[in-house]
C-alpha positions as CSV (number, residue, x, y, z in Angstrom):
1,X,16.2,-7.0,10.0
2,X,18.5,-9.7,10.6
3,X,20.6,-11.3,7.6
4,X,17.5,-14.2,7.1
5,X,15.1,-11.5,6.8
6,X,13.1,-12.5,9.8
7,X,11.2,-9.7,11.4
8,X,11.0,-7.7,8.0
9,X,7.4,-7.2,8.2
10,X,7.7,-5.9,11.6
11,X,9.8,-3.1,10.6
12,X,8.6,-2.0,6.9
13,X,6.0,0.8,6.9
14,X,2.5,0.4,6.1
15,X,-0.1,2.7,4.7
16,X,-2.3,4.2,7.2
17,X,-4.7,6.6,5.0
18,X,-5.1,7.5,1.2
19,X,-6.0,10.4,-1.1
20,X,-8.7,9.7,-4.1
21,X,-10.0,11.2,-7.2
22,X,-13.1,12.7,-8.1
23,X,-14.2,9.1,-9.5
24,X,-13.0,7.2,-6.0
25,X,-9.6,6.0,-7.5
26,X,-6.7,6.3,-4.9
27,X,-4.1,8.4,-6.2
28,X,-2.0,9.1,-3.3
29,X,-0.8,7.1,-0.1
30,X,0.5,8.2,3.7
31,X,2.7,6.1,5.3
32,X,2.7,5.0,9.0
33,X,6.2,7.7,9.0
34,X,4.2,10.2,7.9
35,X,5.4,10.1,4.2
36,X,3.0,10.9,1.3
37,X,3.7,8.6,-2.0
38,X,2.0,9.5,-5.1
39,X,0.5,6.2,-6.9
40,X,3.9,5.5,-8.6
41,X,6.3,6.2,-6.0
42,X,4.1,3.8,-3.7
43,X,3.7,0.9,-6.3
44,X,7.5,0.9,-6.8
45,X,7.8,1.0,-3.1
46,X,5.2,-2.1,-2.8
47,X,7.3,-3.8,-5.6
48,X,10.6,-3.0,-3.5
49,X,8.9,-4.7,-0.3
50,X,9.3,-1.6,1.3
51,X,5.7,-1.6,2.5
52,X,3.7,-4.1,4.4
53,X,0.3,-5.2,4.1
54,X,0.0,-4.5,0.4
55,X,0.9,-6.2,-2.9
56,X,0.6,-5.2,-6.2
57,X,-2.1,-7.2,-9.1
58,X,-2.2,-6.8,-12.8
59,X,-5.9,-5.9,-13.7
60,X,-7.6,-7.0,-16.8
61,X,-6.4,-3.9,-18.6
62,X,-2.7,-4.9,-18.1
63,X,-1.9,-2.5,-15.9
64,X,-0.4,-2.8,-12.4
65,X,-2.2,-1.8,-9.3
66,X,-1.9,-1.7,-5.3
67,X,-4.3,-3.8,-3.3
68,X,-4.1,-4.7,0.5
69,X,-3.6,-8.4,1.4
70,X,-6.1,-10.4,2.1
71,X,-6.7,-11.0,5.7
72,X,-10.3,-11.2,5.7
73,X,-10.8,-7.9,7.6
74,X,-12.6,-5.6,5.3
75,X,-12.1,-2.5,7.6
76,X,-8.1,-2.3,6.9
77,X,-8.7,-2.7,3.0
78,X,-7.1,0.7,1.2
79,X,-10.4,1.9,0.4
80,X,-11.8,2.0,3.7
81,X,-8.5,3.9,5.1
82,X,-9.3,7.4,6.2
83,X,-8.6,10.1,3.6
84,X,-5.5,12.5,4.4
């Protein structure tokens, strides 16, 4: 990455697989480097800009959640990623 931040999205990891609990809620994430992040660690990584293709939003309950960036392609939504 250069000093202007150009190319940052190309260098950041992205989420390639997920784990879910019995209710279907996302609980952990696997990144493109193979790292496994629990939800809290992934949330921190998204907030610090370390992961591409995802963002954090505040739910109606006031909690913060991870979601995929809206790009019009439902196949890369977090819920649609393979399980690991």
